N, C-alpha and C positions, 0 to 999 in steps of 0.2 A: 511521295507522289511525283509523277512526272510533271514537268512544267507544262503550262498551257501553250498552245500554238502562238498566242500573243507574246508570251515571254520568250519562246524560242525565236520568234521573228526579231524581237528587239536585240537579242544576243547575236543573232546571225548578222544583222545589219552592222553592228559595231565591230564584230570580230571577223566576219567572213565576206559579207556581200560587197564591201568596198573593194574586194579583190575582183569582183565581177564587173569592174568598170563603172561603178556607181549606179548600177541598176537597182530598182526598188526591191524590197523584200516583202513578200506577202504570203500569208497562210490563211486558209479558210478557218472560220471558227470550228472547233472540233464537233463532230457529231455527238449527240447525246448518247453516251456509252452506258452499257449495262451488261451484266452477266446473268444468265439464267441456267438452271440445271436441266438435266434430262437423263434419259437412260439409254445406254448403248454399250455394245461390246464390239470387238473386232479391230479393224485397222484400215489404213488408207494409203494413197499413192500419188504419183506422177505430177506432171505439170502440163496443163492443156487449157485451151479456151474454145468457146463456141460463140455463136453470135445470133442475135435476133434484132431486126431493124426497128427503128423508131424515128418518128419525124422530129425535127428540131429546127432551130433557126438557120438561116443561110450562113455557111461558114465563111470566115475571112481567109481566103486561100493564099493571100500574098501573091507573089509573082508566079505565073504559070511556067512550068518547066517541061522539058522534053520527056518522052516516055522510055527512052533507051538508056540515057546516062544523065544524071543530074546530081548536083550537090544541094539543091533545094534553096529555099529562102526562109530566113528566120522571121516568124510572125508570132502574134499572140501575146500572152501576159508576160509579166516580168519574171526573171529567174526566181525560182523557188528555193529558198535556203532554210536550213533547220537551225540548230542551236549553236552552230559555230565551233563545236568541239572537234578537234582533229580526229579523223577516223570515224566520227559518229554524226557527221553533218549530212543533211539532205540538201543537195543543191543541183537543180536541173535547169538547163538553158531553155529559152523560149522554143516552142515547137518549130520544127523545120518541115516544110511541105515536101513530101516524097513524090506524090502524084495527086493532083486535085480531082481527078476524074475516075480513079479506080474505085470499084465497089468491092469491098473486102468482106469475106465471111469468117475467116479464121486466120490466126497468126501464130508463129513459133519463131524462136531464135536458136540457131545452131550453126556451127562452123561448117559451111557447105562447100568450101573450096580448099580446106586444109591449111589455111594461112595463119591460124591461131586466133582469128577474130570471128565473133559470132556474126552470122548473116541472117537477114530476115526472110523467113519462109512464109509466103503469102498465098492463101486460097482466095482467088478473086473470080469475079464474074467472067473474065476472059481467060481463065485457066490458072495454072500454077505459075507464080512469079517469085523472083528472088531480089531482095535488097542486098546487094553486095557491099560489105563494109571494106573501105579502102584506107582506113587509118585516119586519125585526127578528125573524126567526124564526117569525112567525105564518104559519099555513097554513090552507087550506080544501080539503077532499077531496070530489070530485064522485062521485056514484053512477055505476055502470057504464053505458056506452053500449051499446045493442043487447041486453044481457042474455045473450049467448052467449059461451062461453069465448074469451078472447084469449090467445094463446100466445107472441107475440113483438111487440116494438115497436122502432121506430127513429125518431129525429128526422130531418126533412127540411128543407132551406132554404125560406124563405117563397116564395110565388108570388102575384103580384098583390095584395100587401099582406096576404095571409093566412098565418098560421103553420100548419105542417103536420107530421103524423106518419103513418108507415106502420105499420099494425097488422095482424098476422096473426091470423085467427080460425079456430076449428073450427066444424063443424056448420052449413053445409058449409065446407070449407077455402077460404079466400079472403083476400086482402089488401085492406083498405079504407084509402085515404088520407083521413084526417080533417083538417079545417081548423078554425082558430079565429081570433078577432079580439079587440080590446080589451074587448068586452062578454062574453067568455068563453062564447060560444055555440059549441058543438062541432058541426060539420056534416060533410058527406060530399062529397069532391071526386071520387073515382073508386073503382071496385071492380075488382079483378083476380081472376078465378076461378083456383083452383089444382087440380091433379090429386090432390094428397095434402096432409096437414097439414104445417105449417112447423115447422122447428127454430129458425130465425133469419131476420131480415129486415134489410135495409140499403138506404140510398139512395146512388146514385153517378151521376155524369154519364158513363155508358159511351159515349155517342155523340158527346160533345164539342160538343154544340149549346148548352150553357149551361143546360139544364134537367136536373132530377134524375130518373133512371130508378130502378126498383125491382128489387132482387135478393132472391131467397128461397132459403134452403137448406132442402130438404125433410127431414122427419123420417123416422126409421127407417133400415134398411139398404138398400144398393143404391139410394140416393136420388140426386137431381140438384140442382145449383144452377141455377136458372132466372132469367131477367130479362125485364122488360117495358120497352120504350122509351117515354119520355114523348112525348105527341103535343100538337099545338096545342089550346088550350082546356082542358087539364088531363086529358084522357083518356090511356090507355096502349095500346100495341100488343099484339099476341098474344105469348105467352110464347115465349122461345127458350132452348135449353139451353146453359149455359156449361160445365158439368162434370157427369159422370155416374158412377155406380157407387161411391158412398162412403157412410159413416155420419157425418153432419156434426155437429159440436159447436157451432160458432158461425160467424158471418159478420160481416165489418167492411169499411168502405171508407174511403178517404182518399187524400191526395196523397203520392207517393213520389218521391225523387230531386229533380232540379231542374226537371222538367217541370211542366205545369199541368193534367195529366189525372188524373182519379180512377182509382185502382186498387182491387182488392178482395183480401181474404185470408179464407180459410176453413179450419177445422180438420177433419180426418178422424180421428175418435176411434178407429175400429177399426183403421186401418192405421198410426196414429202419424205423420200427415203434416200439415205446414202447406202449403197450396196457395195460390199467389199468382197472381192474374190481373193482368198488366201491360197498361195501356192505351197503345196507340201513337198515340192522338190521332185515329185514323180510325174509331172505333167498334168496334174489335176488342180482345179481351182474350186475350193469350197466357198460358195457365195453366202454371205451373211447379211441380213437386213439390219443396218445400224440405226435407222431412223434419223431424220434431220428436220428441224423446224422450218415452216414456211414452204416456199417453192424453191428447192435447191437447184441451182443451175451449174455454174462453173465449179470445178474441183481442182485442187492442187495439193502437192505434198512437199514437205520440207521441214527441217528441224528448226522451226521459228522460235521455239522456247529454249534452245541452246542446252538441252540436257542429253544430247547424243542419240535421241530417238526421233524418228520421223513423225511429224504431226500431219493431220489432214485439215485442209481449209475448204470451206464451201461458201459460195455466194448465194444468199437467199434473196430472190428477186421480189417476192411479194412483201416481205418484211423489211427490205432495204438493209439487210444485215450481213456481216461477216461471221461465219460460224467456225469455231475452232474445236477440233477433236484432238486432244493431246495424246501423243503416242506413248506406249509403254514398251518395255524391253522385250516382251513376248509377242509384240506385233499387234496387240489389241489397243483400243483407244478408250480414253476416259469419256464421261458424259459431255455433251456439247456445251460450249460457252459461246454466248452470242454478244456481238459488239455492233453498235449502230454504224452504218456505212452511208449509203445514199440511195435515193429512190431508184428502183429497178436494178439493184446490184446483180450483175450477171457474170462478171469476169474476175478471176483472182489468179495472180501469178506470184511465185516465190523466187526471190533473188536477193543478193546483197546490194541494197539500194543506197547505202551510205558509206561503204568502204571500210567498215569496222571488222569485216570477216565473218559476221553473223548474218543469217538469212532474215529478210524482212518480207512483208506481204504487201502487194499492190492490188488495189480493188477499184473496179470501175463498173458503170452500169449504163443502160440505155436511157435512164431518166436524168442523167447528169453528164456534163462534159468533163467533170473532174476525175482525176486519178488520185486516190488517197494512199498514203503509206502508213503501215502499222508496224510498230517496233515492240520487241519484248523488253520489259523492264524487270531485271532480276531482283531488284529491291522490293518491287510490288508483286513479283511473280505473276505478271499479267501482260498480255498483248494489248496494246492500246494505240489509239490514233496518234500519229506523229506529225504529219504535214500533208498539205495538198502539194503534189509534186509535178502535176501536169494538168493542162486544161485545153480542151478542144471546143470548137464552137457548137458542136452537136453532141448528142449522147454518144456513148462508146459502143461500137459494134464488135470490136475485137481488141484484145490487149495481149502483148507479150513483153517479157523482160529478159535481157541477157546482155552480156558484155560485148559491145561492138566497136569499141574505140581503143582498146589496149591499155586502159588505165586501171583495170581491175574492179571497176564499179559498174553495176548493171545499168544499161540504157533502156529506153522504152520505145516500142512501136505501138501506135494507137490508131485505130480506124474509126471513122465517123459512122454513126447510125442514122438511117433515114436518108441522108445525103452522102454522096461519095467523098472520098478523101482519105489519105494515109499520111500520118505524121511520124517523124523521128524526133524523139526528145532525148537529148544528150545529158548524161550526168557529168559532174565535175567539169563544167565548161571552162 
């Protein structure tokens, strides 16, 4: 059995946290964990987040900083450390305020200037914004592009040496593929007009031609998932419907099974379904209804069970659970396993959070300001709660994980729900 967070904390303080300049070591008690069976077939994908606001207490913003360039101010709880084992330790610095006033809908992490460090891609009320990583934990925050509300964002692979991001906007509803280069000039590659506002956006090579197409899950009820095929020169074809008649929570893309074709996964929060579109390599996606307990919202993909095959993780908002669908070699998934998380669990991200080379899961929700890490235990053959790795004063509206400091361990971007604020949480401080 894995040690309790209390045991982890004691070990971390003796072995590791003294290296963090004597800061205290604190882990939340583990959620009450359990595993339940279910029936499902199919597969899953990508990494993405969505957001739904929630009121919470007034945040401790620390020192207010500028909107164009800032290194922030460390505030909040003590550094969170795990069990102190080299390469398997969870240790995150106190949160650093990026901007106390920004209202964030969605987050992603991707190298947007080609310098080898992940940058924060921010869908905010004043448009698309970028948290530029400058090494050693320093950051610079760009003002919003366009000045109209951005509601969803997803990283896309580079094209013609330009780094790219797909950003969904309101007023009017559309997706703009933004591009950037080492000079950090954010431009426009293409615009895709939408019939209604977006709940989530993702990039995937649906057609199998080596270029990345754009997929959008529409907001509201009785909505569609639509996609636009990439065209020569960076343009996109007219929208086509992939799935219709659902209330979508999130959308993600990635490779499943042993093939080389991008697949997609999206959650239907109203009907309690995980829908998986399997790509057969011919530009077609066969959508299968996997079923998911509760109210599925955020969805992510990654091999968190370290068996060489991608798994699908879903945040269940009504049950406060993390749901794991283990991947198989043929791209299908096993019946769901549920683990207790926190009230209003809505966001899940997959990244190496402890530097051991294996993927972990980070989970957050609007009902709690905590971000929990889950780690796979090969001895128990189970994914289980490992530590609370971050905490913000309000619930969490958006979460993203990615390596932003050059140390090989993923860092966090966390946005507050109900009240504004964006925080950077550095690993391995």
